DSSP file (Angstrom, degrees, kcal/mol; ACC not computed):
  #  RESIDUE AA STRUCTURE BP1 BP2  ACC     N-H-->O    O-->H-N    N-H-->O    O-->H-N    TCO  KAPPA ALPHA  PHI   PSI    X-CA   Y-CA   Z-CA
    1    1 A M              0   0    0      0, 0.0     2,-0.1     0, 0.0     0, 0.0   0.000 360.0 360.0 360.0 133.9   81.7   30.2 -133.2
    2    2 A N     >  -     0   0    0      1,-0.1     4,-2.4     4,-0.0     5,-0.2  -0.285 360.0 -97.8 -83.0 171.2   81.0   33.9 -133.8
    3    3 A N  H  > S+     0   0    0      1,-0.2     4,-2.0     2,-0.2     5,-0.1   0.818 120.8  52.3 -56.4 -39.1   81.2   36.6 -131.2
    4    4 A R  H  > S+     0   0    0      2,-0.2     4,-2.2     1,-0.2    -1,-0.2   0.908 108.2  49.2 -70.8 -42.5   77.5   36.7 -130.6
    5    5 A S  H  > S+     0   0    0      1,-0.2     4,-2.6     2,-0.2     5,-0.2   0.949 111.6  52.1 -63.6 -46.2   77.2   32.9 -129.9
    6    6 A R  H  X S+     0   0    0     -4,-2.4     4,-2.7     1,-0.2    -1,-0.2   0.914 108.9  48.9 -51.8 -42.3   80.1   33.2 -127.5
    7    7 A A  H  X S+     0   0    0     -4,-2.0     4,-2.2     1,-0.2    -1,-0.2   0.892 110.6  50.0 -69.4 -37.9   78.4   36.1 -125.7
    8    8 A V  H  X S+     0   0    0     -4,-2.2     4,-2.4     2,-0.2    -1,-0.2   0.900 111.9  49.1 -62.2 -40.8   75.1   34.1 -125.4
    9    9 A V  H  X S+     0   0    0     -4,-2.6     4,-2.7     1,-0.2    -2,-0.2   0.946 111.4  48.8 -64.2 -50.3   77.1   31.1 -124.0
   10   10 A W  H  X S+     0   0    0     -4,-2.7     4,-2.4     2,-0.2     5,-0.2   0.841 111.8  49.5 -53.8 -41.2   78.9   33.3 -121.5
   11   11 A V  H  X S+     0   0    0     -4,-2.2     4,-2.5     2,-0.2    -1,-0.2   0.945 114.0  45.4 -67.7 -43.5   75.6   34.9 -120.4
   12   12 A L  H  X S+     0   0    0     -4,-2.4     4,-2.5     2,-0.2    -2,-0.2   0.897 112.7  50.2 -63.9 -41.9   74.0   31.5 -120.0
   13   13 A A  H  X S+     0   0    0     -4,-2.7     4,-2.6     2,-0.2     5,-0.2   0.937 112.3  46.6 -66.4 -45.3   77.0   30.1 -118.2
   14   14 A V  H  X S+     0   0    0     -4,-2.4     4,-2.4     2,-0.2    -2,-0.2   0.916 113.1  51.0 -64.4 -43.1   77.1   33.0 -115.6
   15   15 A F  H  X S+     0   0    0     -4,-2.5     4,-2.6    -5,-0.2    -2,-0.2   0.934 111.6  47.3 -57.3 -47.6   73.3   32.7 -115.1
   16   16 A L  H  X S+     0   0    0     -4,-2.5     4,-2.1     2,-0.2     5,-0.2   0.903 112.0  47.6 -66.4 -44.6   73.6   29.0 -114.4
   17   17 A I  H  X S+     0   0    0     -4,-2.6     4,-2.7    -5,-0.2    -1,-0.2   0.892 113.1  51.2 -67.0 -35.4   76.6   29.4 -112.0
   18   18 A G  H  X S+     0   0    0     -4,-2.4     4,-3.0    -5,-0.2     5,-0.2   0.958 110.4  48.6 -66.6 -46.3   74.6   32.3 -110.2
   19   19 A A  H  X S+     0   0    0     -4,-2.6     4,-2.0     2,-0.2    -2,-0.2   0.891 114.5  45.0 -60.3 -42.2   71.5   30.0 -109.9
   20   20 A L  H  X S+     0   0    0     -4,-2.1     4,-2.3     2,-0.2    -1,-0.2   0.926 114.2  48.2 -73.0 -43.0   73.5   27.2 -108.5
   21   21 A T  H  X S+     0   0    0     -4,-2.7     4,-2.6    -5,-0.2    -2,-0.2   0.941 113.4  47.6 -62.7 -45.2   75.4   29.3 -106.1
   22   22 A G  H  X S+     0   0    0     -4,-3.0     4,-2.0     1,-0.2    -1,-0.2   0.878 111.7  50.4 -60.6 -36.7   72.2   31.0 -104.9
   23   23 A G  H  X S+     0   0    0     -4,-2.0     4,-2.4    -5,-0.2    -1,-0.2   0.903 111.5  49.3 -70.8 -37.4   70.5   27.7 -104.5
   24   24 A G  H  X S+     0   0    0     -4,-2.3     4,-2.7     1,-0.2    -2,-0.2   0.904 109.5  50.5 -64.1 -42.2   73.5   26.4 -102.5
   25   25 A M  H  X S+     0   0    0     -4,-2.6     4,-3.0     2,-0.2     5,-0.4   0.901 109.5  49.6 -65.2 -38.8   73.6   29.3 -100.3
   26   26 A V  H  X S+     0   0    0     -4,-2.0     4,-2.4     2,-0.2     5,-0.4   0.936 112.7  49.8 -64.3 -43.7   69.8   29.1  -99.5
   27   27 A Y  H  X S+     0   0    0     -4,-2.4     4,-0.8     2,-0.2    -2,-0.2   0.937 116.9  40.8 -59.9 -44.7   70.4   25.3  -98.7
   28   28 A L  H  < S+     0   0    0     -4,-2.7    -2,-0.2     1,-0.2    -1,-0.2   0.962 127.0  29.0 -64.7 -54.7   73.3   26.1  -96.4
   29   29 A F  H  < S+     0   0    0     -4,-3.0    -3,-0.2    -5,-0.2    -2,-0.2   0.672 127.7  35.3 -90.7 -20.5   72.0   29.2  -94.7
   30   30 A M  H  < S+     0   0    0     -4,-2.4    -1,-0.2    -5,-0.4    -3,-0.2   0.489  82.4 116.8-113.8  -2.3   68.3   28.7  -94.6
   31   31 A A  S  < S-     0   0    0     -4,-0.8     2,-0.1    -5,-0.4    -4,-0.0  -0.407  82.3 -90.8 -66.7 141.0   68.0   25.0  -94.2
   32   32 A P        -     0   0    0      0, 0.0     2,-0.8     0, 0.0    -1,-0.1  -0.277  35.5-146.3 -57.9 126.6   66.3   24.1  -90.8
   33   33 A R        +     0   0    0     -3,-0.1     2,-0.3    -2,-0.1     3,-0.0  -0.845  40.6 144.0 -90.3 114.5   68.9   23.7  -88.0
   34   34 A S    >>  -     0   0    0     -2,-0.8     4,-1.8     1,-0.1     3,-0.6  -0.998  61.0-123.4-152.3 158.3   67.5   21.0  -85.7
   35   35 A T  H 3> S+     0   0    0     -2,-0.3     4,-2.0     1,-0.2     6,-0.3   0.677 108.4  70.6 -68.9 -18.1   68.7   18.1  -83.5
   36   36 A A  H 34>S+     0   0    0      2,-0.2     5,-3.6     1,-0.2    -1,-0.2   0.878 106.7  36.6 -67.3 -38.1   66.4   15.8  -85.5
   37   37 A F  H X45S+     0   0    0     -3,-0.6     3,-1.2     3,-0.2    -2,-0.2   0.872 115.4  56.4 -76.5 -38.3   68.8   16.2  -88.5
   38   38 A D  H 3<5S+     0   0    0     -4,-1.8    -2,-0.2     1,-0.3    -1,-0.2   0.834 110.6  41.8 -61.4 -34.9   71.8   16.2  -86.3
   39   39 A S  T 3<5S-     0   0    0     -4,-2.0    -1,-0.3    -5,-0.1    -2,-0.2   0.246 126.2 -94.4 -98.8  10.1   70.9   12.8  -84.7
   40   40 A G  T < 5S+     0   0    0     -3,-1.2    -3,-0.2     1,-0.1    -2,-0.1   0.588  74.6 150.2  93.9   6.7   69.8   11.2  -88.0
   41   41 A G      < -     0   0    0     -5,-3.6    -1,-0.1    -6,-0.3    -5,-0.0  -0.069  49.8-126.5 -69.8-179.7   66.2   12.0  -87.7
   42   42 A T  S    S+     0   0    0      1,-0.3    -1,-0.1     2,-0.0    -5,-0.1   0.611  83.7  19.9-107.2 -13.0   64.1   12.5  -90.9
   43   43 A R  S    S-     0   0    0     -7,-0.1    -1,-0.3     0, 0.0     3,-0.1  -0.995  77.2-112.7-150.4 153.0   62.4   15.8  -90.2
   44   44 A P        -     0   0    0      0, 0.0   -10,-0.1     0, 0.0   -11,-0.0  -0.405  51.0 -83.0 -76.8 160.9   63.0   18.8  -88.0
   45   45 A P        -     0   0    0      0, 0.0     6,-0.0     0, 0.0     4,-0.0  -0.291  39.2-136.2 -52.2 144.7   60.7   19.6  -85.2
   46   46 A R        -     0   0    0      1,-0.2     3,-0.1    -3,-0.1     0, 0.0   0.679  65.3 -49.3 -82.2 -13.6   57.7   21.7  -86.7
   47   47 A G  S >> S-     0   0    0      1,-0.1     3,-2.0     0, 0.0     4,-0.9  -0.995  82.8 -43.8 167.0-169.6   57.6   24.2  -84.0
   48   48 A P  G >4 S+     0   0    0      0, 0.0     3,-0.7     0, 0.0     7,-0.2   0.831 122.8  63.0 -59.8 -31.9   57.5   24.9  -80.3
   49   49 A R  G 34 S+     0   0    0      1,-0.3    32,-0.0     2,-0.2     0, 0.0   0.715 104.1  51.2 -68.9 -15.9   54.9   22.1  -79.6
   50   50 A D  G <4 S+     0   0    0     -3,-2.0    82,-1.4     1,-0.2    -1,-0.3   0.695 130.2  13.4 -85.1 -23.4   57.5   19.6  -80.9
   51   51 A N    <X  +     0   0    0     -4,-0.9     4,-1.7    -3,-0.7    -1,-0.2  -0.420  64.7 162.1-155.7  68.7   60.2   20.8  -78.6
   52   52 A P  H  > S+     0   0    0      0, 0.0     4,-2.6     0, 0.0     5,-0.2   0.809  80.0  58.4 -64.0 -33.2   59.0   23.1  -75.8
   53   53 A E  H  > S+     0   0    0      2,-0.2     4,-2.6     1,-0.2     5,-0.2   0.929 104.0  50.5 -61.0 -47.3   62.2   22.5  -73.9
   54   54 A R  H  > S+     0   0    0      2,-0.2     4,-2.3     1,-0.2    -1,-0.2   0.908 111.0  48.3 -60.2 -44.8   64.3   23.8  -76.7
   55   55 A M  H  X S+     0   0    0     -4,-1.7     4,-3.1     2,-0.2     5,-0.2   0.928 110.2  51.8 -59.6 -44.2   62.2   27.0  -77.0
   56   56 A M  H  X S+     0   0    0     -4,-2.6     4,-2.8     1,-0.2     5,-0.3   0.906 109.8  49.1 -63.4 -39.8   62.4   27.6  -73.3
   57   57 A D  H  X S+     0   0    0     -4,-2.6     4,-2.2    -5,-0.2     5,-0.3   0.956 112.5  49.1 -66.0 -43.5   66.2   27.3  -73.3
   58   58 A Q  H  X S+     0   0    0     -4,-2.3     4,-3.0    -5,-0.2    -2,-0.2   0.950 115.2  43.2 -56.3 -49.6   66.4   29.6  -76.3
   59   59 A L  H  X S+     0   0    0     -4,-3.1     4,-2.5     1,-0.2    -1,-0.2   0.835 110.1  55.3 -68.6 -32.4   64.2   32.2  -74.6
   60   60 A S  H  X>S+     0   0    0     -4,-2.8     5,-1.2    -5,-0.2     4,-0.6   0.886 114.2  40.8 -64.7 -38.8   65.8   31.8  -71.3
   61   61 A S  H  <5S+     0   0    0     -4,-2.2     3,-0.4    -5,-0.3    -2,-0.2   0.930 116.5  48.0 -80.0 -39.7   69.2   32.6  -72.8
   62   62 A L  H  <5S+     0   0    0     -4,-3.0    -2,-0.2    -5,-0.3    -3,-0.2   0.916 124.1  31.6 -65.7 -37.5   67.9   35.4  -75.2
   63   63 A L  H  <5S-     0   0    0     -4,-2.5    -1,-0.2    -5,-0.2    -2,-0.2   0.389 101.6-129.8-100.9   4.0   66.0   37.2  -72.5
   64   64 A T  T  <5 -     0   0    0     -4,-0.6    -3,-0.2    -3,-0.4    -4,-0.1   0.940  35.9-161.4  41.8  63.3   68.3   36.2  -69.6
   65   65 A L      < -     0   0    0     -5,-1.2    -1,-0.1    -6,-0.2     2,-0.1  -0.410  14.1-124.1 -73.9 141.7   65.3   35.0  -67.6
   66   66 A S     >  -     0   0    0     -2,-0.1     4,-2.2     1,-0.1     5,-0.2  -0.368  33.1-104.4 -73.7 165.4   65.6   34.7  -63.8
   67   67 A E  H  > S+     0   0    0      1,-0.2     4,-2.2     2,-0.2     5,-0.2   0.918 125.1  50.2 -63.6 -38.2   64.8   31.2  -62.5
   68   68 A E  H  > S+     0   0    0      1,-0.2     4,-2.4     2,-0.2    -1,-0.2   0.913 110.0  48.8 -63.2 -43.3   61.4   32.7  -61.2
   69   69 A Q  H  > S+     0   0    0      2,-0.2     4,-2.8     1,-0.2    -1,-0.2   0.894 110.3  51.6 -62.3 -37.3   60.7   34.2  -64.6
   70   70 A E  H  X S+     0   0    0     -4,-2.2     4,-2.6     1,-0.2    -2,-0.2   0.943 110.1  50.0 -67.2 -44.6   61.5   30.8  -66.3
   71   71 A I  H  X S+     0   0    0     -4,-2.2     4,-1.9     1,-0.2    -1,-0.2   0.932 112.8  45.1 -58.6 -47.7   59.1   29.0  -64.0
   72   72 A Q  H  X S+     0   0    0     -4,-2.4     4,-2.4     1,-0.2    -1,-0.2   0.893 112.4  51.7 -68.3 -40.1   56.3   31.5  -64.6
   73   73 A M  H  X S+     0   0    0     -4,-2.8     4,-2.8     1,-0.2    -1,-0.2   0.935 108.3  52.1 -59.2 -45.6   56.9   31.4  -68.4
   74   74 A R  H  X S+     0   0    0     -4,-2.6     4,-2.3     1,-0.2    -2,-0.2   0.861 110.0  48.9 -61.2 -37.3   56.7   27.6  -68.4
   75   75 A Q  H  X S+     0   0    0     -4,-1.9     4,-2.7     2,-0.2    -1,-0.2   0.896 109.3  52.1 -71.0 -36.6   53.4   27.8  -66.6
   76   76 A I  H  X S+     0   0    0     -4,-2.4     4,-2.3     2,-0.2    -2,-0.2   0.950 111.3  46.9 -59.0 -49.7   52.0   30.3  -69.1
   77   77 A F  H  X S+     0   0    0     -4,-2.8     4,-2.1     2,-0.2    -2,-0.2   0.887 111.5  51.6 -62.3 -39.2   53.0   28.0  -71.9
   78   78 A D  H  X S+     0   0    0     -4,-2.3     4,-1.6     1,-0.2    -1,-0.2   0.958 112.9  46.3 -58.6 -49.6   51.4   25.0  -70.1
   79   79 A E  H  X S+     0   0    0     -4,-2.7     4,-1.8     1,-0.2    -2,-0.2   0.825 110.7  51.6 -60.4 -35.7   48.2   26.9  -69.7
   80   80 A S  H  X S+     0   0    0     -4,-2.3     4,-2.7     2,-0.2    -1,-0.2   0.818 105.7  54.0 -70.8 -32.7   48.2   28.1  -73.2
   81   81 A R  H  X S+     0   0    0     -4,-2.1     4,-2.2     2,-0.2    -1,-0.2   0.826 109.0  50.2 -69.2 -30.2   48.6   24.6  -74.6
   82   82 A K  H  X S+     0   0    0     -4,-1.6     4,-2.0     2,-0.2    -2,-0.2   0.882 112.0  47.9 -74.1 -34.8   45.5   23.5  -72.5
   83   83 A D  H  X S+     0   0    0     -4,-1.8     4,-2.6     2,-0.2     5,-0.2   0.923 111.5  49.6 -62.2 -47.3   43.6   26.4  -73.9
   84   84 A Y  H  X S+     0   0    0     -4,-2.7     4,-3.5     2,-0.2     5,-0.3   0.965 110.6  49.8 -57.6 -49.4   44.8   25.6  -77.4
   85   85 A R  H  X S+     0   0    0     -4,-2.2     4,-2.4     1,-0.2    -1,-0.2   0.907 112.9  46.9 -59.5 -39.4   43.7   21.9  -77.0
   86   86 A K  H  X S+     0   0    0     -4,-2.0     4,-2.1     2,-0.2    -1,-0.2   0.930 114.1  46.0 -69.2 -43.6   40.3   22.9  -75.7
   87   87 A A  H  X S+     0   0    0     -4,-2.6     4,-2.0     2,-0.2    -2,-0.2   0.903 113.7  49.9 -66.5 -41.5   39.7   25.5  -78.5
   88   88 A F  H  X S+     0   0    0     -4,-3.5     4,-2.7    -5,-0.2    -2,-0.2   0.873 109.0  53.9 -66.6 -38.7   41.0   22.9  -81.1
   89   89 A G  H  X S+     0   0    0     -4,-2.4     4,-2.8    -5,-0.3     5,-0.2   0.928 109.3  47.1 -49.6 -55.4   38.6   20.3  -79.6
   90   90 A E  H  X S+     0   0    0     -4,-2.1     4,-1.8     2,-0.2    -2,-0.2   0.842 112.4  47.9 -64.8 -35.8   35.7   22.7  -80.0
   91   91 A V  H  X S+     0   0    0     -4,-2.0     4,-2.6     2,-0.2    -1,-0.2   0.898 112.8  51.3 -71.6 -40.4   36.6   23.6  -83.6
   92   92 A R  H  X S+     0   0    0     -4,-2.7     4,-2.5     2,-0.2    -2,-0.2   0.940 111.3  46.3 -58.7 -44.9   37.0   19.8  -84.4
   93   93 A D  H  X S+     0   0    0     -4,-2.8     4,-2.4     2,-0.2    -1,-0.2   0.913 111.8  51.2 -66.6 -38.8   33.6   19.0  -82.9
   94   94 A K  H  X S+     0   0    0     -4,-1.8     4,-2.1    -5,-0.2    -1,-0.2   0.937 112.1  47.7 -59.7 -48.0   32.0   22.0  -84.8
   95   95 A T  H  X S+     0   0    0     -4,-2.6     4,-2.0     2,-0.2    -2,-0.2   0.879 108.3  54.2 -63.2 -38.6   33.5   20.7  -88.1
   96   96 A H  H  X S+     0   0    0     -4,-2.5     4,-1.7     1,-0.2    -1,-0.2   0.919 106.6  52.3 -60.6 -45.4   32.4   17.2  -87.4
   97   97 A R  H  X S+     0   0    0     -4,-2.4     4,-0.8     1,-0.2    -1,-0.2   0.881 109.4  49.7 -53.4 -44.9   28.8   18.4  -87.0
   98   98 A K  H >X S+     0   0    0     -4,-2.1     4,-0.7     1,-0.2     3,-0.5   0.876 107.8  52.4 -68.8 -32.6   29.0   20.2  -90.3
   99   99 A F  H >X S+     0   0    0     -4,-2.0     4,-3.4     1,-0.2     3,-0.8   0.859 101.9  61.4 -70.4 -29.9   30.3   17.1  -92.1
  100  100 A E  H 3< S+     0   0    0     -4,-1.7    -1,-0.2     1,-0.2    -2,-0.2   0.771 102.6  52.6 -63.3 -23.2   27.3   15.1  -90.7
  101  101 A K  H << S+     0   0    0     -4,-0.8    -1,-0.2    -3,-0.5    -2,-0.2   0.719 118.0  35.5 -81.9 -21.6   25.1   17.5  -92.6
  102  102 A V  H << S+     0   0    0     -3,-0.8     2,-0.2    -4,-0.7    -2,-0.2   0.826 107.7  69.0 -99.7 -36.6   26.9   16.9  -95.9
  103  103 A L  S  < S-     0   0    0     -4,-3.4     2,-0.0    -5,-0.1     0, 0.0  -0.527  79.0-117.4 -84.8 149.9   27.8   13.3  -95.7
  104  104 A S     >  -     0   0    0     -2,-0.2     4,-2.5     1,-0.1     5,-0.2  -0.248  36.4-102.5 -67.8 166.9   25.6   10.2  -95.8
  105  105 A A  H  > S+     0   0    0      1,-0.2     4,-2.2     2,-0.2     5,-0.1   0.903 124.7  47.0 -58.4 -44.8   25.4    7.8  -92.8
  106  106 A E  H  > S+     0   0    0      1,-0.2     4,-2.0     2,-0.2    -1,-0.2   0.853 112.7  48.5 -73.1 -32.9   27.6    5.3  -94.6
  107  107 A Q  H  > S+     0   0    0      2,-0.2     4,-3.0     1,-0.2    -2,-0.2   0.867 109.4  53.4 -66.0 -38.8   30.1    8.0  -95.6
  108  108 A M  H  X S+     0   0    0     -4,-2.5     4,-2.7     2,-0.2    -2,-0.2   0.914 107.5  50.6 -66.8 -41.7   30.1    9.4  -92.0
  109  109 A T  H  X S+     0   0    0     -4,-2.2     4,-2.5     2,-0.2     5,-0.2   0.961 111.8  47.8 -59.9 -48.7   31.0    6.0  -90.6
  110  110 A K  H  X S+     0   0    0     -4,-2.0     4,-2.6     1,-0.2    -2,-0.2   0.916 112.2  49.9 -52.2 -44.5   33.8    5.7  -93.2
  111  111 A F  H  X S+     0   0    0     -4,-3.0     4,-2.5     1,-0.2    -1,-0.2   0.927 110.6  49.2 -63.5 -43.7   35.0    9.2  -92.2
  112  112 A D  H  X S+     0   0    0     -4,-2.7     4,-2.2     2,-0.2    -1,-0.2   0.891 111.4  49.6 -59.7 -42.6   34.9    8.3  -88.5
  113  113 A D  H  X S+     0   0    0     -4,-2.5     4,-2.4     2,-0.2    -2,-0.2   0.930 110.8  51.1 -61.0 -48.8   36.9    5.1  -89.2
  114  114 A F  H  X S+     0   0    0     -4,-2.6     4,-2.2     1,-0.2    -2,-0.2   0.907 110.4  47.4 -53.9 -50.3   39.4    7.1  -91.1
  115  115 A M  H  X S+     0   0    0     -4,-2.5     4,-1.9     1,-0.2    -1,-0.2   0.836 109.2  53.3 -70.2 -33.7   39.8    9.6  -88.3
  116  116 A R  H  X S+     0   0    0     -4,-2.2     4,-2.0     2,-0.2    -1,-0.2   0.916 109.0  49.9 -62.4 -43.3   40.2    6.9  -85.7
  117  117 A E  H  X S+     0   0    0     -4,-2.4     4,-2.3     1,-0.2    -2,-0.2   0.917 109.4  52.3 -63.2 -44.1   43.0    5.3  -87.7
  118  118 A R  H  X S+     0   0    0     -4,-2.2     4,-2.6     1,-0.2    -1,-0.2   0.891 111.0  46.7 -59.7 -40.3   44.7    8.6  -88.1
  119  119 A E  H  X S+     0   0    0     -4,-1.9     4,-2.9     1,-0.2    -1,-0.2   0.848 109.6  52.2 -68.6 -36.1   44.6    9.2  -84.4
  120  120 A K  H  X S+     0   0    0     -4,-2.0     4,-2.3     2,-0.2    -1,-0.2   0.893 111.8  48.3 -67.7 -38.0   45.9    5.7  -83.6
  121  121 A E  H  X S+     0   0    0     -4,-2.3     4,-2.8     2,-0.2     5,-0.2   0.959 111.5  49.8 -64.9 -49.9   48.9    6.4  -86.1
  122  122 A R  H  X S+     0   0    0     -4,-2.6     4,-2.5     1,-0.2    -2,-0.2   0.949 111.9  47.8 -55.9 -51.3   49.5    9.8  -84.4
  123  123 A E  H  X S+     0   0    0     -4,-2.9     4,-2.0     1,-0.2    -1,-0.2   0.905 108.5  54.5 -60.5 -38.5   49.6    8.2  -80.9
  124  124 A R  H  X S+     0   0    0     -4,-2.3     4,-2.4     2,-0.2    -2,-0.2   0.949 110.2  46.6 -60.3 -49.1   51.8    5.5  -82.1
  125  125 A R  H  X S+     0   0    0     -4,-2.8     4,-2.5     1,-0.2    -2,-0.2   0.881 109.7  54.2 -57.9 -38.7   54.4    8.2  -83.4
  126  126 A R  H  < S+     0   0    0     -4,-2.5    -1,-0.2    -5,-0.2    -2,-0.2   0.900 109.2  47.4 -64.4 -38.3   54.1   10.1  -80.2
  127  127 A Q  H  < S+     0   0    0     -4,-2.0    -2,-0.2    -5,-0.2    -1,-0.2   0.921 114.6  46.7 -68.1 -44.2   55.0    6.9  -78.2
  128  128 A E  H  < S+     0   0    0     -4,-2.4    -2,-0.2     1,-0.3    -1,-0.2   0.834 132.9  14.3 -69.6 -30.7   57.9    6.1  -80.4
  129  129 A N  S  < S-     0   0    0     -4,-2.5    -1,-0.3    -5,-0.2    -2,-0.2  -0.632  78.7-164.0-148.0  84.4   59.2    9.6  -80.4
  130  130 A P    >   -     0   0    0      0, 0.0     3,-2.2     0, 0.0     4,-0.4  -0.230  43.6 -76.5 -64.0 155.5   57.8   11.9  -77.8
  131  131 A P  T 3  S+     0   0    0      0, 0.0   -80,-0.2     0, 0.0   -81,-0.1  -0.292 121.9  15.2 -53.0 136.1   58.3   15.8  -78.1
  132  132 A G  T 3> S+     0   0    0    -82,-1.4     4,-2.0    -3,-0.1     3,-0.2   0.195  92.2 112.7  88.8 -11.0   61.8   16.7  -77.1
  133  133 A A  H <> S+     0   0    0     -3,-2.2     4,-3.0     1,-0.2     5,-0.3   0.899  73.4  56.1 -59.1 -44.8   63.0   13.1  -77.3
  134  134 A Q  H  > S+     0   0    0     -4,-0.4     4,-2.9     1,-0.2    -1,-0.2   0.905 109.6  45.4 -59.0 -41.3   65.3   14.0  -80.4
  135  135 A R  H  > S+     0   0    0     -3,-0.2     4,-2.5     2,-0.2    -1,-0.2   0.942 115.6  45.9 -69.5 -44.7   67.1   16.7  -78.5
  136  136 A R  H  X S+     0   0    0     -4,-2.0     4,-2.0     2,-0.2    -2,-0.2   0.962 116.8  45.0 -68.2 -50.5   67.5   14.6  -75.4
  137  137 A N  H  X S+     0   0    0     -4,-3.0     4,-1.7     1,-0.2    -1,-0.2   0.898 114.2  49.3 -51.1 -50.4   68.7   11.6  -77.4
  138  138 A G  H  X S+     0   0    0     -4,-2.9     4,-0.7    -5,-0.3    -2,-0.2   0.910 111.3  48.4 -61.3 -44.5   71.0   13.8  -79.6
  139  139 A S  H  < S+     0   0    0     -4,-2.5     3,-0.5     1,-0.2    -1,-0.2   0.838 109.5  53.8 -69.3 -33.3   72.7   15.5  -76.6
  140  140 A Q  H  < S+     0   0    0     -4,-2.0    -1,-0.2     1,-0.2    -2,-0.2   0.889 105.9  53.2 -69.8 -38.3   73.2   12.1  -74.8
  141  141 A N  H  <        0   0    0     -4,-1.7    -1,-0.2     1,-0.3    -2,-0.2   0.590 360.0 360.0 -77.6  -9.3   75.1   10.7  -77.8
  142  142 A Q     <        0   0    0     -4,-0.7    -1,-0.3    -3,-0.5    -2,-0.2   0.481 360.0 360.0 -84.9 360.0   77.5   13.6  -78.1
């Protein structure tokens, strides 16, 4: 093998090693840290709505909240969730009315059936694994 071929092989090897090392570092340091993975779950919580207790624990620690502040923060979050649900319901209803203008009656019936089945599945998952259950179950097992 001549010098040029060796240089190309070395450059490719260094590039490959760098790519593998970079990918490994991203996996190790950027992978979601969650009790869902720690306790054998299949996915991490998607955000605060999946685990509001965890978020409050983090905020309480980070901000060194007093007990009174923590109570007030929890009330604000609870009110915000209610506002969000109301706003989401209004947007969903508005979207549904728009779909009614585009879809035929038969298509609309199929769409409504589809949405009911999705909601049943979502409710079934909620009952099997309520928000915050991963954390509680994981901390009990330790």
